[in-house]
N, C-alpha and C positions, 0 to 999 in steps of 0.2 A: 480546556487542556487536560487529556487524559493523561493520568499517571499509572504505571504497572512496572511489572518487570520487564528488563530490558534485555534485547539479544545482541550477540555481536555480529559482524558483517557475515558471518557464516550462518546466521540463524541459529546459533546456539547459546543456550543462557550465558549472558554475562556476568561472570564472578569477579568480585571485587574483594582482596582480602578475605577470602575464605565465604563470601556470603554472595546472595543475588544483588544485582545493581537494579536501584530502582529509580524511576524518573519519568520524564515527559515521553509519552509512547505514541504521541499523534501520528508521527510520521513512520513510526516502525509500523502500527496499524494500516496505515495506507500503503506502505511499502507490501505488507502480508496480503492485503487486499488482490493488489495489482500483480501479484505473483501467483495468485490462485484460480483456479478454474471451477465452473460451476459444480456443486455435488462434493466439494471438498470441506465446508462448512457444515458440519451436522444439525446446528440449529439454524441456520440460514441457506440451504441447499441452493437459491439462487444467487446466492453470492458468489463473484468470481467472472473477471471479464474475459478469462482466457486471452490475455494479450498475445500469445504467441500466433493467433491467426493472422495477426497483422504483420509479420514478418514476411517480408518480400510481397506484401499485397499492395494493391494500390488504393487503399484506404487513404481519404484525407486527414488531415490534421484534426479537423472537425468534428470527423466521425470517429477518430479516436478519443478525443478529448468527450464527446458526448456519451461514449461507452463508459470511459474513466467515472463521468459525473454519475450516471445512473448506477453504478456499482458502490459508489462513495457514498450516495445518497441512501440505499440499502442500509447503512451502517449507520446512517445519520451522519455523515460529513458533508460538509460544502466545497464541491470544486471550487467555486469560485474565490473563497476564503483562503484554500489551501495552494489554488494555482503556483502561486510566487514561492510558495515554501517546497512545493514538488519541484519545480523547475530549477531552484536552488541546489536541491539535494541533486539531480540530475545531473546539472551542469559540473559540479564538482567530480564528477565521475570522467569527467571527458579532458 
């Protein structure tokens, strides 16, 4: 479990009682990685799956999951462990 300063739903700093909110940031980190494209992370320029390329593509679910797994692994995250958390977060928005 990673702990860090938290962001709100708009990726702005989350402020509570005039101070930064701090807590479990693992899913937040995953979300930021999945929203990014290669070159956006200065210290790890190959990180960023560029998920936009899958919009209206004929990519299979396994191709997309493979891409996600590769980019999470670059940040030392295990897709198999996170899969249920990622699905839960995605499904809440539907």
